[in-house]
C-alpha positions as CSV (number, residue, x, y, z in Angstrom):
1,X,26.6,-44.7,44.3
2,X,27.4,-41.4,45.9
3,X,25.8,-38.1,44.9
4,X,29.0,-36.8,43.3
5,X,29.6,-39.8,41.1
6,X,29.4,-39.1,37.4
7,X,27.2,-42.2,36.9
8,X,24.5,-40.7,39.1
9,X,24.2,-37.4,37.2
10,X,21.3,-36.8,35.0
11,X,22.1,-36.2,31.4
12,X,21.5,-32.6,30.4
13,X,19.8,-31.7,27.2
14,X,20.0,-28.5,25.1
15,X,17.0,-27.0,23.2
16,X,16.8,-27.4,19.5
17,X,18.4,-24.4,17.8
18,X,16.9,-22.9,14.7
19,X,19.5,-20.8,12.8
20,X,18.3,-18.8,9.9
21,X,20.0,-18.7,6.5
22,X,23.1,-16.6,6.4
23,X,21.6,-14.6,3.4
24,X,18.4,-13.8,5.4
25,X,20.4,-12.7,8.4
26,X,22.5,-10.4,6.3
27,X,19.5,-9.0,4.4
28,X,17.7,-8.3,7.7
29,X,20.7,-6.5,9.1
30,X,21.1,-4.3,6.0
31,X,17.3,-3.7,5.8
32,X,17.2,-2.5,9.4
33,X,20.1,-0.1,8.9
34,X,18.3,1.3,5.8
35,X,15.0,1.7,7.6
36,X,16.6,3.2,10.7
37,X,18.4,5.8,8.5
38,X,21.9,4.5,9.2
39,X,22.3,4.1,5.5
40,X,21.1,7.2,3.7
41,X,19.1,7.4,0.5
42,X,21.6,7.3,-2.4
43,X,24.5,6.0,-0.3
44,X,26.7,3.5,-2.0
45,X,27.1,0.2,-0.1
46,X,30.3,-1.9,-0.2
47,X,30.7,-4.1,-3.2
48,X,29.7,-7.7,-3.2
49,X,33.4,-8.7,-2.8
50,X,33.9,-6.3,0.1
51,X,30.8,-7.6,1.8
52,X,32.1,-11.1,1.6
53,X,35.3,-10.0,3.3
54,X,33.5,-7.9,6.0
55,X,30.9,-10.5,6.9
56,X,33.0,-13.7,6.3
57,X,30.1,-15.0,4.2
58,X,30.4,-16.7,0.9
59,X,29.5,-14.9,-2.4
60,X,26.3,-16.9,-2.8
61,X,24.9,-15.8,0.6
62,X,25.8,-12.2,-0.1
63,X,24.4,-12.3,-3.6
64,X,21.1,-13.8,-2.3
65,X,20.9,-11.1,0.4
66,X,21.3,-8.3,-2.1
67,X,18.8,-9.8,-4.5
68,X,16.2,-10.0,-1.6
69,X,16.8,-6.3,-0.8
70,X,16.6,-5.3,-4.5
71,X,13.3,-7.1,-4.9
72,X,12.0,-5.2,-1.8
73,X,13.0,-2.0,-3.5
74,X,15.5,-1.0,-0.8
75,X,18.6,-1.0,-3.1
76,X,19.3,-0.7,-6.8
77,X,22.3,-2.0,-8.8
78,X,23.8,-0.4,-11.8
79,X,26.1,-2.6,-13.9
80,X,27.5,0.4,-15.7
81,X,28.7,2.1,-12.4
82,X,31.6,1.1,-10.3
83,X,31.0,0.4,-6.6
84,X,28.3,-1.5,-4.7
85,X,24.5,-1.2,-4.7
86,X,22.9,2.1,-4.0
87,X,20.4,2.6,-1.1
88,X,16.9,3.8,-2.0
89,X,14.5,4.5,0.8
90,X,10.9,3.3,0.4
91,X,8.5,5.8,-1.0
92,X,4.7,6.2,-1.2
93,X,4.8,4.4,-4.5
94,X,6.5,1.5,-2.9
95,X,3.6,1.1,-0.4
96,X,1.1,1.5,-3.2
97,X,2.7,-1.2,-5.4
98,X,3.1,-3.6,-2.6
99,X,-0.5,-3.3,-1.4
100,X,-1.9,-3.7,-5.0
101,X,0.3,-6.7,-5.7
102,X,-0.6,-8.4,-2.3
103,X,-4.4,-7.8,-2.8
104,X,-4.5,-9.0,-6.4
105,X,-1.9,-11.8,-6.1
106,X,-3.5,-13.2,-2.9
107,X,-7.0,-13.1,-4.5
108,X,-8.4,-11.2,-1.5
109,X,-12.2,-11.3,-1.9
110,X,-14.3,-8.3,-2.7
111,X,-16.1,-8.3,0.6
112,X,-12.7,-7.9,2.4
113,X,-11.9,-4.9,0.2
114,X,-15.3,-3.4,1.0
115,X,-14.8,-3.9,4.7
116,X,-11.4,-2.1,4.4
117,X,-13.0,0.8,2.5
118,X,-15.8,1.0,5.1
119,X,-13.1,1.8,7.6
120,X,-10.7,4.0,5.6
121,X,-12.8,6.0,3.2
122,X,-15.2,7.7,5.7
123,X,-12.1,8.6,7.7
124,X,-10.4,10.1,4.6
125,X,-13.5,12.2,4.0
126,X,-13.6,13.3,7.6
127,X,-9.9,14.4,7.3
128,X,-10.5,16.1,4.0
129,X,-13.3,18.2,5.5
130,X,-10.9,19.4,8.1
131,X,-7.6,19.7,6.2
132,X,-8.6,20.4,2.6
133,X,-7.3,23.5,0.8
134,X,-9.0,25.6,-1.9
135,X,-6.9,23.8,-4.5
136,X,-8.1,20.4,-3.2
137,X,-11.7,21.5,-3.4
138,X,-11.2,22.8,-6.9
139,X,-9.7,19.5,-8.0
140,X,-12.7,17.6,-6.6
141,X,-15.1,19.9,-8.4
142,X,-13.2,19.5,-11.6
143,X,-13.3,15.7,-11.4
144,X,-17.0,15.8,-10.6
145,X,-17.6,17.8,-13.8
146,X,-15.7,15.2,-15.8
147,X,-17.7,12.4,-14.2
148,X,-21.0,14.1,-15.0
149,X,-20.1,14.4,-18.7
150,X,-18.6,10.9,-19.1
151,X,-21.7,8.8,-19.3
152,X,-20.9,7.8,-22.9
153,X,-17.3,7.0,-22.2
154,X,-16.9,4.2,-19.6
155,X,-13.1,4.3,-19.4
156,X,-13.1,8.1,-18.9
157,X,-15.8,7.7,-16.2
158,X,-13.9,5.0,-14.4
159,X,-10.6,6.9,-14.6
160,X,-12.3,10.0,-13.1
161,X,-13.9,7.9,-10.4
162,X,-10.4,6.6,-9.5
163,X,-9.1,10.2,-9.5
164,X,-11.9,11.4,-7.2
165,X,-11.4,8.8,-4.5
166,X,-7.6,9.3,-4.5
167,X,-8.1,13.1,-4.4
168,X,-10.3,12.8,-1.3
169,X,-7.6,10.9,0.5
170,X,-5.0,13.4,-0.7
171,X,-7.1,16.3,0.6
172,X,-7.1,14.5,4.0
173,X,-3.3,14.6,4.1
174,X,-2.7,11.2,5.7
175,X,0.1,9.6,3.7
176,X,-0.7,6.0,4.7
177,X,-4.4,6.5,3.8
178,X,-3.4,8.0,0.4
179,X,-1.2,4.9,-0.3
180,X,-3.9,2.4,0.6
181,X,-6.7,4.2,-1.2
182,X,-4.5,4.6,-4.4
183,X,-3.8,0.9,-4.4
184,X,-7.5,-0.1,-3.8
185,X,-8.7,2.4,-6.3
186,X,-6.4,0.9,-8.9
187,X,-7.8,-2.5,-8.3
188,X,-11.4,-1.2,-8.4
189,X,-10.6,0.6,-11.7
190,X,-9.2,-2.5,-13.3
191,X,-12.1,-4.7,-12.2
192,X,-14.8,-2.2,-13.1
193,X,-13.5,-2.0,-16.7
194,X,-14.8,-5.5,-17.2
195,X,-18.0,-5.2,-15.2
196,X,-21.1,-5.1,-17.4
197,X,-23.2,-3.8,-14.4
198,X,-21.6,-0.3,-14.7
199,X,-24.5,1.4,-16.6
200,X,-26.0,4.8,-16.7
201,X,-28.0,4.3,-13.5
202,X,-24.8,3.3,-11.6
203,X,-23.0,6.3,-13.1
204,X,-25.7,8.8,-12.2
205,X,-25.9,7.5,-8.6
206,X,-22.1,7.7,-8.3
207,X,-22.1,11.3,-9.5
208,X,-24.7,12.2,-7.0
209,X,-22.9,10.6,-4.1
210,X,-19.6,12.2,-5.1
211,X,-21.2,15.6,-5.1
212,X,-22.8,15.0,-1.7
213,X,-19.4,14.1,-0.2
214,X,-17.7,17.0,-2.0
215,X,-20.3,19.5,-0.7
216,X,-19.8,18.3,2.9
217,X,-16.0,18.7,2.4
218,X,-16.7,22.2,1.1
219,X,-18.7,23.1,4.2
220,X,-15.9,21.6,6.4
221,X,-18.5,19.3,8.0
222,X,-16.4,16.4,9.0
223,X,-19.3,14.3,10.4
224,X,-21.5,14.8,7.3
225,X,-18.6,14.1,5.0
226,X,-18.0,10.7,6.7
227,X,-21.7,9.9,6.7
228,X,-22.0,10.7,3.0
229,X,-19.0,8.6,2.2
230,X,-20.3,5.7,4.2
231,X,-23.6,5.9,2.3
232,X,-21.7,6.0,-1.0
233,X,-19.7,2.8,-0.1
234,X,-22.9,1.0,0.9
235,X,-25.0,2.1,-2.0
236,X,-24.3,-0.9,-4.2
237,X,-23.6,-3.4,-1.4
238,X,-25.8,-6.5,-1.5
239,X,-25.0,-9.5,0.6
240,X,-21.4,-10.6,-0.5
241,X,-21.6,-9.1,-4.0
242,X,-21.4,-5.4,-4.8
243,X,-20.6,-3.1,-7.6
244,X,-16.9,-2.2,-7.2
245,X,-17.4,1.1,-8.9
246,X,-18.7,2.9,-5.7
């Protein structure tokens, strides 16, 4: 058989193709345009019917894509208003809610939360020492006073503890750190409310650590602020169990 004969040719094969769902492809395309700023915050998108015409997709695929985007907080729909869905850009609260839901819903263990705090909180304290304003410092002092006088009111103490940690991150000015610390502090607040180990000894130690960090921030001593915050995070650490109040 000659080289050119059909019978002598090897059969070619094509790789297996994995094509995503049409709704996912559409959702990804719209999401990318929103995140890139092609669709502005508050902009009205085409109606569901118009999207079907433009994309040549069925109504079910378009509807599923829009539902996915709405669940991600990237669009909102208003049944009382004519027109398509409205674009809403992600905010700091979007990040906070997503982090909290992920951590709590996935049952991420406490030691993982502690490890995250070991990285983030000293850095927040360092930034706060550098970037804080007089108003930031006044807020920290105010919260410390409330903490010191809340030993008989557990919920007030825990709420003030939450406020203090978030305020330190806000004084640092890093938006992503603020979002993560707000989410983690919410989780710690919720867990601490049901923790019988939060007693007067724990409260007193917490107040002292907070004042040490605050004083370092007051002095604009970034190194000391980070060291004091590290000591604070580690104070109640013991093997894999620790008091979430710190």
